[in-house]
PyMOL commands that place a pseudoatom at each C-alpha (Angstrom):
pseudoatom trace, name=CA, resn=MET, resi=1, chain=A, elem=C, hetatm=0, pos=[26.560, 9.089, -3.710]
pseudoatom trace, name=CA, resn=LEU, resi=2, chain=A, elem=C, hetatm=0, pos=[24.862, 7.771, -6.860]
pseudoatom trace, name=CA, resn=GLN, resi=3, chain=A, elem=C, hetatm=0, pos=[24.858, 4.119, -5.834]
pseudoatom trace, name=CA, resn=TYR, resi=4, chain=A, elem=C, hetatm=0, pos=[22.763, 5.044, -2.762]
pseudoatom trace, name=CA, resn=LEU, resi=5, chain=A, elem=C, hetatm=0, pos=[19.834, 6.488, -4.916]
pseudoatom trace, name=CA, resn=PRO, resi=6, chain=A, elem=C, hetatm=0, pos=[17.980, 3.337, -5.777]
pseudoatom trace, name=CA, resn=VAL, resi=7, chain=A, elem=C, hetatm=0, pos=[18.144, 2.163, -2.011]
pseudoatom trace, name=CA, resn=LEU, resi=8, chain=A, elem=C, hetatm=0, pos=[16.523, 5.452, -1.122]
pseudoatom trace, name=CA, resn=VAL, resi=9, chain=A, elem=C, hetatm=0, pos=[13.919, 5.269, -3.979]
pseudoatom trace, name=CA, resn=LEU, resi=10, chain=A, elem=C, hetatm=0, pos=[13.341, 1.739, -2.984]
pseudoatom trace, name=CA, resn=MET, resi=11, chain=A, elem=C, hetatm=0, pos=[12.734, 2.648, 0.870]
pseudoatom trace, name=CA, resn=ILE, resi=12, chain=A, elem=C, hetatm=0, pos=[10.499, 5.432, 0.040]
pseudoatom trace, name=CA, resn=LEU, resi=13, chain=A, elem=C, hetatm=0, pos=[8.460, 2.976, -2.396]
pseudoatom trace, name=CA, resn=LEU, resi=14, chain=A, elem=C, hetatm=0, pos=[7.993, 0.428, -0.068]
pseudoatom trace, name=CA, resn=PHE, resi=15, chain=A, elem=C, hetatm=0, pos=[7.211, 2.747, 2.771]
pseudoatom trace, name=CA, resn=VAL, resi=16, chain=A, elem=C, hetatm=0, pos=[4.355, 4.530, 0.945]
pseudoatom trace, name=CA, resn=MET, resi=17, chain=A, elem=C, hetatm=0, pos=[3.086, 1.387, -0.731]
pseudoatom trace, name=CA, resn=MET, resi=18, chain=A, elem=C, hetatm=0, pos=[2.917, -0.581, 2.936]
pseudoatom trace, name=CA, resn=PHE, resi=19, chain=A, elem=C, hetatm=0, pos=[1.443, 2.742, 4.169]
pseudoatom trace, name=CA, resn=GLY, resi=20, chain=A, elem=C, hetatm=0, pos=[-1.234, 2.759, 1.524]
pseudoatom trace, name=CA, resn=ILE, resi=21, chain=A, elem=C, hetatm=0, pos=[-2.136, -0.962, 1.666]
pseudoatom trace, name=CA, resn=GLY, resi=22, chain=A, elem=C, hetatm=0, pos=[-2.182, -0.591, 5.590]
pseudoatom trace, name=CA, resn=PHE, resi=23, chain=A, elem=C, hetatm=0, pos=[-4.618, 2.653, 5.781]
pseudoatom trace, name=CA, resn=ILE, resi=24, chain=A, elem=C, hetatm=0, pos=[-7.088, 0.801, 3.486]
pseudoatom trace, name=CA, resn=VAL, resi=25, chain=A, elem=C, hetatm=0, pos=[-6.791, -2.409, 5.431]
pseudoatom trace, name=CA, resn=ASN, resi=26, chain=A, elem=C, hetatm=0, pos=[-7.312, -0.580, 8.640]
pseudoatom trace, name=CA, resn=MET, resi=27, chain=A, elem=C, hetatm=0, pos=[-10.431, 1.445, 7.121]
pseudoatom trace, name=CA, resn=LEU, resi=28, chain=A, elem=C, hetatm=0, pos=[-11.942, -1.804, 5.782]
pseudoatom trace, name=CA, resn=MET, resi=29, chain=A, elem=C, hetatm=0, pos=[-11.324, -4.163, 8.657]
pseudoatom trace, name=CA, resn=LYS, resi=30, chain=A, elem=C, hetatm=0, pos=[-11.592, -1.463, 11.603]
pseudoatom trace, name=CA, resn=THR, resi=31, chain=A, elem=C, hetatm=0, pos=[-8.749, -2.499, 13.182]
pseudoatom trace, name=CA, resn=THR, resi=32, chain=A, elem=C, hetatm=0, pos=[-5.494, -0.428, 13.970]
pseudoatom trace, name=CA, resn=TRP, resi=33, chain=A, elem=C, hetatm=0, pos=[-2.681, -2.622, 14.220]
pseudoatom trace, name=CA, resn=LEU, resi=34, chain=A, elem=C, hetatm=0, pos=[-3.572, -5.605, 11.653]
pseudoatom trace, name=CA, resn=PRO, resi=35, chain=A, elem=C, hetatm=0, pos=[-1.278, -4.520, 9.098]
pseudoatom trace, name=CA, resn=CYS, resi=36, chain=A, elem=C, hetatm=0, pos=[1.716, -4.444, 11.407]
pseudoatom trace, name=CA, resn=LEU, resi=37, chain=A, elem=C, hetatm=0, pos=[0.716, -7.603, 12.474]
pseudoatom trace, name=CA, resn=PHE, resi=38, chain=A, elem=C, hetatm=0, pos=[0.618, -9.091, 8.788]
pseudoatom trace, name=CA, resn=PHE, resi=39, chain=A, elem=C, hetatm=0, pos=[3.726, -7.483, 8.110]
pseudoatom trace, name=CA, resn=VAL, resi=40, chain=A, elem=C, hetatm=0, pos=[5.688, -9.452, 10.771]
pseudoatom trace, name=CA, resn=ILE, resi=41, chain=A, elem=C, hetatm=0, pos=[3.526, -12.789, 10.632]
pseudoatom trace, name=CA, resn=VAL, resi=42, chain=A, elem=C, hetatm=0, pos=[2.980, -13.190, 6.811]
pseudoatom trace, name=CA, resn=ILE, resi=43, chain=A, elem=C, hetatm=0, pos=[5.315, -11.250, 4.618]
pseudoatom trace, name=CA, resn=LEU, resi=44, chain=A, elem=C, hetatm=0, pos=[8.656, -11.539, 6.424]
pseudoatom trace, name=CA, resn=PRO, resi=45, chain=A, elem=C, hetatm=0, pos=[8.644, -15.393, 6.980]
pseudoatom trace, name=CA, resn=VAL, resi=46, chain=A, elem=C, hetatm=0, pos=[7.255, -15.627, 3.013]
pseudoatom trace, name=CA, resn=VAL, resi=47, chain=A, elem=C, hetatm=0, pos=[10.165, -13.387, 2.137]
pseudoatom trace, name=CA, resn=VAL, resi=48, chain=A, elem=C, hetatm=0, pos=[12.814, -15.319, 4.296]
pseudoatom trace, name=CA, resn=TYR, resi=49, chain=A, elem=C, hetatm=0, pos=[11.564, -18.786, 3.351]
pseudoatom trace, name=CA, resn=SER, resi=50, chain=A, elem=C, hetatm=0, pos=[11.564, -18.073, -0.428]
pseudoatom trace, name=CA, resn=MET, resi=51, chain=A, elem=C, hetatm=0, pos=[14.875, -16.405, -0.570]
pseudoatom trace, name=CA, resn=TRP, resi=52, chain=A, elem=C, hetatm=0, pos=[16.552, -19.600, 1.475]
pseudoatom trace, name=CA, resn=ASN, resi=53, chain=A, elem=C, hetatm=0, pos=[19.041, -21.343, -0.312]
pseudoatom trace, name=CA, resn=HIS, resi=54, chain=A, elem=C, hetatm=0, pos=[18.606, -24.510, 1.046]
pseudoatom trace, name=CA, resn=ASP, resi=55, chain=A, elem=C, hetatm=0, pos=[22.282, -25.392, 0.953]
pseudoatom trace, name=CA, resn=GLU, resi=56, chain=A, elem=C, hetatm=0, pos=[22.977, -23.422, 4.032]
pseudoatom trace, name=CA, resn=ALA, resi=57, chain=A, elem=C, hetatm=0, pos=[22.831, -25.351, 6.772]
pseudoatom trace, name=CA, resn=THR, resi=58, chain=A, elem=C, hetatm=0, pos=[21.445, -22.916, 9.308]
pseudoatom trace, name=CA, resn=PHE, resi=59, chain=A, elem=C, hetatm=0, pos=[18.829, -20.116, 9.605]
pseudoatom trace, name=CA, resn=TRP, resi=60, chain=A, elem=C, hetatm=0, pos=[21.512, -17.703, 10.941]
pseudoatom trace, name=CA, resn=ALA, resi=61, chain=A, elem=C, hetatm=0, pos=[23.617, -18.597, 8.270]
pseudoatom trace, name=CA, resn=HIS, resi=62, chain=A, elem=C, hetatm=0, pos=[20.722, -17.410, 5.906]
pseudoatom trace, name=CA, resn=ILE, resi=63, chain=A, elem=C, hetatm=0, pos=[20.100, -14.116, 7.968]
pseudoatom trace, name=CA, resn=SER, resi=64, chain=A, elem=C, hetatm=0, pos=[23.475, -13.209, 7.774]
pseudoatom trace, name=CA, resn=SER, resi=65, chain=A, elem=C, hetatm=0, pos=[23.472, -13.307, 4.297]
pseudoatom trace, name=CA, resn=TYR, resi=66, chain=A, elem=C, hetatm=0, pos=[21.176, -10.773, 3.591]
pseudoatom trace, name=CA, resn=ARG, resi=67, chain=A, elem=C, hetatm=0, pos=[23.011, -7.307, 3.337]
pseudoatom trace, name=CA, resn=VAL, resi=68, chain=A, elem=C, hetatm=0, pos=[22.109, -3.606, 4.960]
pseudoatom trace, name=CA, resn=VAL, resi=69, chain=A, elem=C, hetatm=0, pos=[19.787, -2.818, 2.127]
pseudoatom trace, name=CA, resn=ASP, resi=70, chain=A, elem=C, hetatm=0, pos=[17.991, -5.805, 2.656]
pseudoatom trace, name=CA, resn=TYR, resi=71, chain=A, elem=C, hetatm=0, pos=[16.955, -4.607, 6.082]
pseudoatom trace, name=CA, resn=LEU, resi=72, chain=A, elem=C, hetatm=0, pos=[16.725, -1.028, 5.307]
pseudoatom trace, name=CA, resn=THR, resi=73, chain=A, elem=C, hetatm=0, pos=[13.751, -1.789, 2.934]
pseudoatom trace, name=CA, resn=GLY, resi=74, chain=A, elem=C, hetatm=0, pos=[12.008, -4.294, 5.405]
pseudoatom trace, name=CA, resn=VAL, resi=75, chain=A, elem=C, hetatm=0, pos=[12.235, -1.657, 8.342]
pseudoatom trace, name=CA, resn=ALA, resi=76, chain=A, elem=C, hetatm=0, pos=[10.742, 1.055, 5.529]
pseudoatom trace, name=CA, resn=GLY, resi=77, chain=A, elem=C, hetatm=0, pos=[7.671, -1.206, 4.926]
pseudoatom trace, name=CA, resn=LEU, resi=78, chain=A, elem=C, hetatm=0, pos=[7.315, -2.224, 8.821]
pseudoatom trace, name=CA, resn=ALA, resi=79, chain=A, elem=C, hetatm=0, pos=[7.414, 1.741, 9.517]
pseudoatom trace, name=CA, resn=GLY, resi=80, chain=A, elem=C, hetatm=0, pos=[4.919, 2.493, 6.786]
pseudoatom trace, name=CA, resn=THR, resi=81, chain=A, elem=C, hetatm=0, pos=[2.935, -0.159, 8.370]
pseudoatom trace, name=CA, resn=PHE, resi=82, chain=A, elem=C, hetatm=0, pos=[2.862, 1.224, 11.559]
pseudoatom trace, name=CA, resn=LEU, resi=83, chain=A, elem=C, hetatm=0, pos=[2.575, 4.764, 10.746]
pseudoatom trace, name=CA, resn=SER, resi=84, chain=A, elem=C, hetatm=0, pos=[-0.682, 3.608, 8.803]
pseudoatom trace, name=CA, resn=GLY, resi=85, chain=A, elem=C, hetatm=0, pos=[-2.118, 2.215, 12.345]
pseudoatom trace, name=CA, resn=TRP, resi=86, chain=A, elem=C, hetatm=0, pos=[-0.941, 5.456, 14.118]
pseudoatom trace, name=CA, resn=ALA, resi=87, chain=A, elem=C, hetatm=0, pos=[-2.716, 7.786, 11.654]
pseudoatom trace, name=CA, resn=ILE, resi=88, chain=A, elem=C, hetatm=0, pos=[-6.035, 5.492, 11.854]
pseudoatom trace, name=CA, resn=HIS, resi=89, chain=A, elem=C, hetatm=0, pos=[-5.864, 5.528, 15.518]
pseudoatom trace, name=CA, resn=THR, resi=90, chain=A, elem=C, hetatm=0, pos=[-5.046, 9.310, 15.539]
pseudoatom trace, name=CA, resn=LEU, resi=91, chain=A, elem=C, hetatm=0, pos=[-8.197, 10.179, 13.101]
pseudoatom trace, name=CA, resn=ARG, resi=92, chain=A, elem=C, hetatm=0, pos=[-10.461, 7.554, 15.295]
pseudoatom trace, name=CA, resn=VAL, resi=93, chain=A, elem=C, hetatm=0, pos=[-9.444, 9.809, 18.340]
pseudoatom trace, name=CA, resn=LYS, resi=94, chain=A, elem=C, hetatm=0, pos=[-10.604, 12.792, 16.876]
pseudoatom trace, name=CA, resn=GLY, resi=95, chain=A, elem=C, hetatm=0, pos=[-13.900, 11.631, 15.936]
pseudoatom trace, name=CA, resn=PHE, resi=96, chain=A, elem=C, hetatm=0, pos=[-13.418, 10.692, 11.993]
pseudoatom trace, name=CA, resn=LYS, resi=97, chain=A, elem=C, hetatm=0, pos=[-15.593, 7.681, 11.072]
pseudoatom trace, name=CA, resn=MET, resi=98, chain=A, elem=C, hetatm=0, pos=[-14.066, 5.567, 7.990]
pseudoatom trace, name=CA, resn=PHE, resi=99, chain=A, elem=C, hetatm=0, pos=[-16.649, 3.605, 6.553]
for i in range(1, 99): cmd.bond("trace and resi %d" % i, "trace and resi %d" % (i + 1))
show_as sticks, trace
zoom trace
């Protein structure tokens, strides 16, 4: 059980960090889903490319080399950005003005 604790801490940390960054970007740029788009279009390909061992022949061989922990942290970050967009959208619908 103790071996799963760092994974849980990393997932929570990445979720909170991406939620905070997404919330701030949503407030400043007055968009709702831009951080989700940034996460998918910019961050994930950068991580995939930077971790790529160029000795492997295919993209799918590289993707299959990741473990469940890597996917769980990525999903936690994406969930944080999605939840920040949902929170901003809900606040705007209820009449709150940010900046």
